[in-house]
C-alpha positions as CSV (number, residue, x, y, z in Angstrom):
1,M,94.5,89.2,108.7
2,T,92.5,88.8,111.9
3,R,90.3,91.9,113.6
4,R,93.0,91.1,116.8
5,G,96.1,91.3,114.4
6,G,94.6,94.5,112.9
7,W,95.3,96.5,116.1
8,I,99.3,96.7,115.3
9,C,99.0,97.7,111.9
10,A,96.6,101.2,113.2
11,I,99.4,101.6,116.0
12,A,102.2,101.3,113.4
13,V,100.6,103.7,111.3
14,A,99.6,106.3,114.1
15,T,103.2,106.2,115.6
16,I,105.1,107.1,112.5
17,G,103.4,107.2,109.3
18,I,104.5,103.8,107.4
19,V,101.5,103.8,105.1
20,P,101.4,100.6,103.3
21,V,100.3,99.8,99.3
22,S,96.8,98.3,99.2
23,A,95.4,97.0,96.4
24,P,91.9,98.7,94.9
25,A,88.4,98.0,96.9
26,N,88.0,95.2,94.1
27,A,91.0,93.4,93.4
28,A,90.0,92.7,89.9
29,E,89.1,96.2,89.0
30,R,91.9,98.6,86.6
31,D,91.5,101.5,85.9
32,R,94.3,103.3,83.5
33,S,93.3,106.6,81.7
34,I,95.4,109.6,80.3
35,A,94.3,112.8,78.9
36,P,96.4,115.4,77.6
37,Y,94.9,118.8,76.4
38,I,95.5,122.3,75.1
39,E,93.4,125.0,75.8
40,I,92.8,129.1,74.9
41,G,90.8,131.1,76.9
42,Q,89.9,134.9,76.8
43,V,89.4,136.5,80.4
44,V,88.1,139.6,81.6
45,T,88.4,140.6,85.3
46,A,86.6,143.3,87.1
47,D,87.5,145.1,90.3
48,L,83.7,146.0,91.6
49,T,84.8,148.3,94.1
50,T,86.9,150.6,91.6
51,D,85.1,149.8,88.3
52,D,88.0,148.4,86.7
53,V,88.2,146.2,84.2
54,L,91.3,144.3,82.6
55,T,91.4,141.5,80.1
56,Y,93.6,139.4,78.6
57,S,94.1,135.6,76.9
58,T,95.2,132.6,78.1
59,L,97.3,129.5,76.2
60,A,97.1,126.4,78.7
61,A,98.3,123.1,78.6
62,G,97.5,120.0,80.9
63,V,97.1,116.6,81.4
64,E,95.0,114.4,83.8
65,A,96.1,110.8,84.1
66,S,95.5,107.8,86.5
67,L,96.4,104.5,87.3
68,Q,94.8,102.2,89.6
69,T,95.9,98.3,89.3
70,R,96.8,95.8,92.1
71,R,100.5,97.3,92.1
72,T,99.9,101.2,91.5
73,Q,97.6,103.5,92.9
74,A,98.4,107.0,90.9
75,Q,96.9,110.0,89.9
76,V,98.5,113.4,88.1
77,S,96.8,116.4,87.5
78,Y,98.5,119.2,85.9
79,R,98.0,122.5,84.1
80,Y,100.5,125.2,82.5
81,E,99.1,128.6,82.0
82,R,100.3,131.6,80.3
83,R,98.7,134.7,80.5
84,L,98.6,137.2,77.3
85,S,98.1,140.9,78.2
86,Y,96.7,143.8,76.1
87,D,97.5,146.3,79.1
88,K,100.7,147.3,81.0
89,R,98.6,146.9,83.9
90,V,98.4,143.0,83.4
91,G,101.6,142.0,83.2
92,D,102.2,138.3,81.1
93,N,103.2,135.7,83.4
94,T,102.9,131.9,83.8
95,I,101.1,129.3,86.7
96,H,101.4,126.4,87.5
97,S,98.8,124.2,89.1
98,G,98.9,120.6,89.9
99,L,98.7,117.3,92.3
100,A,100.2,114.3,92.0
101,R,100.1,111.0,94.2
102,G,101.0,108.1,94.0
103,A,101.9,104.4,95.6
104,I,103.8,101.6,93.7
105,R,104.8,98.2,94.7
106,L,107.9,97.3,93.4
107,V,108.7,94.1,94.8
108,P,106.8,92.3,97.4
109,G,107.7,93.8,101.0
110,I,109.3,97.0,99.1
111,S,107.0,100.0,97.7
112,L,107.4,103.6,96.6
113,D,105.4,106.6,97.9
114,G,105.5,110.0,96.4
115,G,103.4,113.3,96.2
116,A,103.9,116.8,94.3
117,I,101.8,120.1,94.4
118,A,101.8,123.2,92.4
119,T,99.6,125.8,93.6
120,R,99.5,129.8,94.5
121,V,98.9,130.6,98.0
122,R,98.6,133.3,100.6
123,S,102.0,134.6,101.8
124,D,101.6,136.9,104.8
125,I,98.7,136.3,107.1
126,R,98.1,139.8,107.8
127,G,97.8,140.8,104.6
128,A,95.1,140.5,101.5
129,A,93.0,137.5,101.1
130,P,91.8,137.5,97.2
131,G,90.0,134.6,96.1
132,N,90.9,134.6,92.7
133,L,94.5,133.6,92.9
134,A,95.3,134.4,89.1
135,G,95.6,138.0,88.3
136,N,96.9,141.2,89.6
137,V,96.1,140.3,93.1
138,D,98.4,141.0,96.2
139,N,99.8,138.4,98.9
140,I,99.8,135.3,96.1
141,A,102.9,133.3,95.8
142,Q,103.5,130.5,93.4
143,L,104.7,127.7,95.6
144,Y,105.8,124.1,94.4
145,S,106.7,121.0,96.9
146,G,107.0,117.4,96.7
147,Y,108.3,114.3,98.4
148,L,109.4,110.8,97.3
149,G,110.9,107.6,99.3
150,P,110.9,104.0,99.7
151,T,109.2,101.9,102.1
152,L,109.9,98.0,103.4
153,A,107.4,95.9,105.2
154,S,108.4,92.4,105.8
155,H,108.3,90.0,108.7
156,V,111.0,87.8,110.8
157,G,109.0,85.3,112.6
158,P,105.8,86.7,114.2
159,V,107.6,90.1,114.2
160,G,106.5,92.1,111.3
161,V,109.7,94.9,110.6
162,G,109.1,97.8,108.6
163,A,111.5,101.4,107.7
164,S,111.0,104.3,105.2
165,Y,112.5,106.9,104.2
166,R,111.1,110.5,102.6
167,Y,113.0,113.2,100.9
168,G,111.2,116.2,100.1
169,F,111.8,119.8,99.0
170,T,109.6,123.0,98.7
171,K,110.0,126.3,97.1
172,A,107.9,129.4,97.3
173,D,108.4,132.2,95.1
174,A,108.5,136.1,96.7
175,P,105.0,137.7,96.8
176,G,105.6,141.1,95.6
177,R,102.9,143.3,97.2
178,T,101.1,141.8,100.1
179,G,98.5,144.4,100.9
180,V,100.1,145.0,104.0
181,P,99.8,148.7,105.5
182,A,103.3,150.5,104.8
183,G,105.3,150.4,108.0
184,S,104.7,147.4,109.4
185,A,107.0,145.3,111.1
186,A,108.9,143.1,108.2
187,L,108.3,139.1,108.6
188,D,110.3,136.4,106.7
189,V,109.7,135.3,103.5
190,F,109.9,131.9,102.8
191,D,112.5,130.5,100.0
192,T,113.2,126.9,100.1
193,A,113.4,123.9,102.6
194,Q,114.8,120.2,101.8
195,S,113.7,117.4,104.5
196,H,115.0,113.7,105.1
197,V,113.0,111.5,107.2
198,F,114.3,108.0,108.4
199,T,111.7,105.8,109.9
200,A,111.6,102.0,111.0
201,Q,109.9,99.7,113.4
202,A,109.2,96.2,114.7
203,G,106.2,94.6,116.2
204,V,104.0,91.7,117.4
205,K,100.1,91.3,117.2
206,P,98.0,91.1,120.0
207,G,97.8,86.8,120.7
208,R,101.2,85.7,118.8
209,V,103.4,86.1,121.9
210,L,101.4,88.0,124.4
211,P,97.8,89.0,124.8
212,V,99.0,92.5,124.1
213,G,100.6,93.5,120.4
214,L,103.9,95.4,121.2
215,T,105.5,97.9,118.9
216,V,108.8,99.5,119.2
217,S,109.2,102.2,116.4
218,G,111.8,105.2,115.8
219,A,112.3,108.4,114.0
220,Y,114.9,110.5,113.1
221,E,114.1,113.8,110.4
222,I,116.4,116.9,109.6
223,D,114.7,119.8,107.8
224,T,116.7,122.9,106.5
225,A,115.0,126.1,105.5
226,S,117.6,128.6,103.5
227,Q,115.8,131.8,105.0
228,L,118.0,132.4,108.1
229,D,119.8,129.0,107.7
230,Q,116.8,127.4,109.7
231,R,117.4,124.3,110.8
232,Y,115.0,121.7,112.3
233,E,116.1,118.1,113.5
234,S,114.4,115.4,115.9
235,T,115.2,112.1,117.4
236,L,112.2,109.9,118.4
237,G,112.3,106.3,120.2
238,R,108.7,105.0,121.5
239,A,107.2,101.5,122.4
240,D,103.2,100.9,121.9
241,A,101.0,98.3,123.3
242,V,97.7,97.7,122.0
243,L,95.0,95.3,124.4
244,P,92.0,94.6,122.5
245,I,89.2,94.8,125.4
246,L,86.2,94.0,123.1
247,P,85.7,92.5,119.5
248,S,85.7,95.9,118.3
249,V,87.6,97.9,121.1
250,A,90.9,98.1,122.3
251,I,93.0,100.4,124.2
252,T,96.7,101.6,123.7
253,A,99.4,103.3,125.6
254,G,102.8,104.3,124.9
255,A,105.9,106.1,126.1
256,G,109.6,106.9,124.4
257,Y,112.0,109.8,124.2
258,E,111.6,112.9,122.0
259,K,114.7,115.4,121.3
260,I,113.7,118.4,119.4
261,I,115.9,121.3,118.3
262,V,114.8,124.2,116.2
263,T,117.7,126.8,115.3
264,Q,118.1,129.8,113.1
265,K,120.6,132.7,112.1
266,D,120.1,136.5,113.2
267,P,119.4,138.4,110.0
268,L,122.1,141.2,108.8
269,R,121.2,144.3,110.4
270,D,122.2,148.3,108.7
271,A,123.9,151.1,110.4
272,A,120.0,152.1,112.4
273,G,120.0,148.5,113.6
274,A,117.2,147.3,111.1
275,P,117.4,143.7,109.6
276,V,118.6,143.9,106.1
277,V,115.9,142.5,103.2
278,D,117.0,141.7,99.8
279,G,115.2,142.9,96.4
280,R,112.5,140.5,96.9
281,G,111.6,141.1,100.7
282,R,113.9,138.2,102.7
283,F,116.2,139.0,105.1
284,V,119.7,138.8,104.4
285,T,121.3,136.0,106.9
286,D,123.9,137.0,109.0
287,A,126.8,134.6,107.8
288,A,129.1,135.4,110.9
289,A,126.0,134.8,113.2
290,A,126.0,132.1,115.3
291,P,122.7,129.9,115.1
292,R,120.2,130.4,118.1
293,I,118.0,128.4,119.5
294,A,113.9,128.9,118.5
295,Y,112.7,125.5,120.2
296,E,114.0,122.6,122.4
297,T,112.4,119.9,124.0
298,D,114.3,116.4,125.3
299,G,112.8,114.0,127.6
300,L,110.3,111.6,127.8
301,I,106.7,111.6,126.1
302,Y,104.0,109.4,126.9
303,D,100.0,109.3,125.7
304,G,97.1,106.8,125.6
305,G,93.9,105.9,124.0
306,V,91.3,103.8,122.7
307,I,90.7,102.7,119.2
308,W,87.1,101.6,117.9
309,R,86.4,99.3,114.8
310,P,83.2,98.2,114.7
311,S,83.7,97.3,111.0
312,P,85.8,97.6,108.0
313,R,84.4,100.6,106.9
314,T,84.6,102.8,110.2
315,S,87.5,103.3,112.7
316,L,87.9,105.9,115.3
317,Q,90.8,106.5,117.3
318,A,91.5,109.1,120.5
319,R,94.5,110.1,122.2
320,V,95.6,112.1,125.0
321,G,99.3,112.5,126.6
322,R,102.1,114.9,127.1
323,R,104.2,115.9,124.8
324,Y,106.2,119.3,124.0
325,G,105.9,120.2,127.3
326,G,102.3,119.8,127.7
327,M,99.2,118.3,127.2
328,T,98.4,116.8,123.6
329,Y,95.3,115.9,122.0
330,S,95.0,114.0,118.8
331,G,93.0,111.3,117.4
332,S,91.0,110.4,113.8
333,F,87.7,109.4,112.4
334,S,86.7,107.5,109.3
335,Y,83.6,106.2,108.1
336,A,82.8,104.7,104.7
337,A,78.9,105.1,104.5
338,S,78.9,103.1,101.4
339,R,81.5,102.5,98.0
340,S,80.4,105.9,97.3
341,I,80.2,108.0,100.1
342,G,83.3,108.5,102.7
343,M,84.1,110.7,105.8
344,Q,87.3,111.5,107.5
345,I,88.2,113.6,110.8
346,A,91.6,114.5,111.7
347,V,92.7,116.1,115.3
348,Y,96.2,116.9,114.9
349,D,99.1,118.9,117.4
350,S,102.7,119.2,116.3
351,V,105.4,121.1,116.5
352,D,106.2,121.7,113.1
353,T,107.7,124.1,110.3
354,F,105.7,125.0,107.2
355,A,107.7,122.5,104.6
356,R,107.5,119.6,107.3
357,Q,103.5,120.3,108.0
358,L,103.1,120.6,104.0
359,R,104.9,117.4,103.2
360,Q,102.6,115.5,105.7
361,G,99.4,117.2,104.8
362,L,100.5,116.0,101.1
363,A,101.2,112.6,102.2
364,G,97.8,112.3,103.6
365,L,96.3,113.0,100.3
366,P,94.2,110.4,98.5
367,T,96.1,108.4,95.7
368,S,93.0,108.7,93.5
369,F,90.7,111.9,94.0
370,I,88.3,114.0,92.0
371,D,89.7,116.6,89.4
372,Q,87.7,119.8,90.3
373,R,88.3,121.2,86.5
374,D,89.3,124.8,87.9
375,V,90.9,127.0,85.5
376,F,91.5,129.8,88.0
377,G,94.0,128.4,90.0
378,Q,92.2,127.2,93.6
379,Q,91.6,123.7,93.0
380,F,94.7,122.7,94.7
381,S,95.0,125.3,97.6
382,G,92.2,124.1,100.0
383,C,90.1,120.5,100.2
384,T,90.8,117.6,97.4
385,F,88.0,115.2,97.9
386,G,89.2,111.5,97.3
387,A,87.8,109.5,94.3
388,T,87.1,106.5,96.9
389,S,85.0,106.3,99.9
390,G,88.2,104.3,101.6
391,A,89.9,107.5,101.3
392,A,87.5,110.7,101.2
393,G,90.2,113.2,101.5
394,G,92.1,116.1,103.0
395,C,92.7,120.2,103.6
396,L,95.7,121.7,103.2
397,N,94.0,125.2,104.3
398,G,95.7,124.8,107.8
399,V,99.0,125.1,105.9
400,F,98.3,127.4,103.7
401,Q,97.2,130.0,106.1
402,S,99.9,131.7,105.3
403,I,103.7,130.6,104.0
404,A,105.8,130.8,107.1
405,T,109.5,130.4,107.7
406,A,109.5,130.3,111.5
407,A,109.0,127.1,112.8
408,Y,105.7,126.8,114.7
409,R,103.2,124.4,117.4
410,A,100.2,123.3,115.1
411,R,96.8,122.5,116.4
412,G,93.8,122.4,115.0
413,I,90.8,119.8,113.5
414,D,90.0,119.1,109.7
415,G,87.1,117.3,107.8
416,V,86.0,116.1,104.6
417,L,83.2,114.6,103.2
418,S,83.4,113.5,100.0
419,A,80.2,111.6,97.6
420,R,79.9,109.9,94.1
421,H,76.8,108.6,92.2
422,G,77.7,108.0,88.8
423,A,79.3,111.2,87.1
424,L,78.0,113.1,89.9
425,N,80.7,114.6,92.5
426,F,80.1,116.2,96.0
427,G,82.4,117.2,98.6
428,V,82.3,119.5,101.5
429,G,85.8,120.5,103.8
430,A,85.9,122.3,106.8
431,G,87.9,123.2,110.1
432,F,90.4,125.0,112.1
433,A,94.0,125.6,112.5
434,T,96.0,127.3,114.9
435,R,100.0,128.2,114.8
436,R,102.0,129.8,117.6
437,F,105.7,130.6,116.6
438,L,108.3,129.7,117.9
439,A,111.6,131.8,117.4
440,P,114.7,133.3,118.9
441,A,113.6,136.2,121.2
442,D,115.8,139.6,121.5
443,T,116.2,139.4,118.0
444,G,114.8,143.1,117.6
445,F,111.1,142.4,116.1
446,S,110.5,138.8,117.0
447,I,107.0,136.5,116.0
448,D,107.8,134.2,119.2
449,G,104.9,133.1,121.0
450,V,102.5,135.2,118.0
451,T,99.4,133.2,117.6
452,D,97.7,133.1,113.8
453,E,94.3,131.5,113.4
454,S,92.1,130.3,110.5
455,V,88.8,129.2,109.9
456,Y,87.9,127.5,106.7
457,A,84.9,125.9,104.6
458,Q,84.7,124.8,101.3
459,A,81.7,122.9,99.4
460,F,82.0,121.2,95.5
461,L,79.8,119.7,93.3
462,A,79.9,118.1,89.6
463,A,76.9,117.3,88.0
464,P,76.5,116.0,84.2
465,I,73.6,117.6,82.3
466,D,73.5,115.0,79.5
467,R,76.2,112.7,78.2
468,S,78.0,115.7,76.6
469,S,77.8,118.6,79.3
470,G,77.9,119.1,82.3
471,I,78.4,121.9,85.1
472,N,80.9,122.5,88.3
473,G,81.0,124.4,91.5
474,T,83.0,125.6,94.5
475,I,82.1,128.0,97.2
476,F,84.2,128.8,99.9
477,A,84.9,131.4,102.8
478,N,88.0,131.8,105.3
479,Y,88.9,133.9,108.4
480,Y,92.5,134.7,109.0
481,E,93.3,136.6,112.5
482,S,97.2,137.5,113.3
483,G,98.4,137.5,116.7
484,L,100.8,140.5,115.3
485,S,99.6,144.2,117.1
486,A,97.7,146.3,114.7
487,A,97.1,143.3,112.4
488,P,92.9,142.4,112.1
489,G,91.4,139.9,111.1
490,V,91.1,139.0,107.4
491,F,87.5,137.3,106.3
492,G,87.5,135.9,102.6
493,T,84.3,134.5,100.4
494,G,84.5,133.0,96.7
495,A,82.0,130.9,94.3
496,T,83.1,129.8,91.2
497,G,81.1,128.0,88.4
498,L,81.6,126.4,85.2
499,Y,79.8,125.0,82.5
500,F,81.5,122.5,79.8
501,H,79.9,121.3,76.4
502,N,81.9,118.3,74.6
503,F,82.0,118.1,70.7
504,G,84.5,115.1,70.0
505,R,87.9,115.8,71.5
506,I,86.8,119.7,71.8
507,A,85.1,121.3,74.6
508,A,83.8,124.8,74.6
509,Q,83.3,126.2,78.5
510,A,82.5,129.0,80.3
511,T,83.7,129.9,83.9
512,A,82.5,133.0,86.2
513,G,83.4,133.5,89.6
514,I,83.3,136.4,92.2
515,Y,85.0,137.2,95.2
516,S,85.2,139.2,98.6
517,F,87.6,140.0,101.3
518,N,87.2,142.9,104.1
519,Q,89.7,143.5,106.3
520,K,89.5,146.3,109.3
521,G,90.8,149.5,108.6
522,I,90.9,148.7,104.6
523,D,88.0,149.0,102.0
524,D,85.8,145.7,101.5
525,Q,87.5,144.2,98.1
526,L,84.8,142.7,95.6
527,S,85.8,141.2,92.0
528,A,84.8,139.2,89.6
529,Q,86.4,137.1,86.9
530,A,84.8,135.2,83.4
531,Q,86.5,132.8,80.8
532,L,85.4,132.1,77.5
533,G,87.6,128.8,76.5
534,M,88.3,126.0,74.0
535,R,89.8,122.6,74.9
536,Y,91.3,120.3,72.9
537,H,91.7,116.4,74.2
538,F,94.5,114.6,72.8
């Protein structure tokens, strides 16, 4: 592909999100591995504020698998853990933690893309922010999400055509206790959601027919959530042009039509007028109520910007325009300093639902990522670091600042740096996210117009000591601010470290972590956790 021809691909990806399956950087490179394991461990947790100490045992099974070839790029990291307690204060339960990302070229021009995640995340942004996600902790819910669908890419003469379909599903368990003071207003508690997304495009490269490259694209999406029968529906059609003005610089502009409508039903109310909730804290939907509009936009959208690509290793794109009834700003930057060091930064602005934003964030994660070998359930609730410089990784912190059912305007910035040198891995991620909620007014208590904010940072290091042992560690800090009245900000920090030594197929490991969070009006919380375990690799 010529340098000029590359601009049309950049616009296609930026406009409707069709991502082609690409071969490894070295076309001759092949990487296949699968490592199932079982593990047993003994855990001690301590509340350093109250001096309360609990112990329990764990049984776990998992798999680490990767396949990187010309036709397939896929990786799976999954862990199932069962806790066995000696104390009634520690309930026996199960924890699922995992990430899967893959892209497979089925036949020339047709590929299959998918991803799935299982993790534990905060539920109510006003509540506790424990860094330890696997224990007797408040405000934590088990979550599962995934998407799958085909992509078509072909040519009709000089015209490149493409289409895709994605199906997504998300499920979150109820969190139980949230740490929110008694008497606080109830918020809707997410249950399930599913989505269908259809996209299509056609375009010509600059210089093939005209000096400018032209792309026409369209998309239709529907996302439905069970809580209050929420429904998100969008239709988009637009045209984009790209004009190279220098060997490494092009200007771009686009315009089109977009319609988005978000509706939900009212909760059922008791004799006193209060919303009725079920045994898991979710609102009971009033089946007889008519859907009410939470958000609606219908009309012209437009934007323009610049694309800078001085080399195959560096790319910058920035756009400004009008959408969602106001100004919007978005952009991205990627830089592969070498084969082992990569950086990615993204600025985003969109009207989203929780499940929709999670699906898009999951699709943005690399198909080859660094396994952080975490036994406390934190690995996939924050930043994931790529194993190649061409895909540095991404952060889901902006999505996971809390689980929300209501739609919202999401804006923020994420940045990730990932580096590898032999068996040494290093990653840093940070970002800022804000969500302005969109909900029907005059329904008693409404979060319409309420704005949540979060700031987050994370660093990860994995280093070998010798051929049989190594260490890894993670540190993180998060700040959450809810716009709800009488809901002070929450600041949480934590650090986790692990040492392992391999004896053939058997590995001994020791893990320790310390976590804290504080909130105005509530005593600071400080806790620690440690585990000694043995892992057997098949």
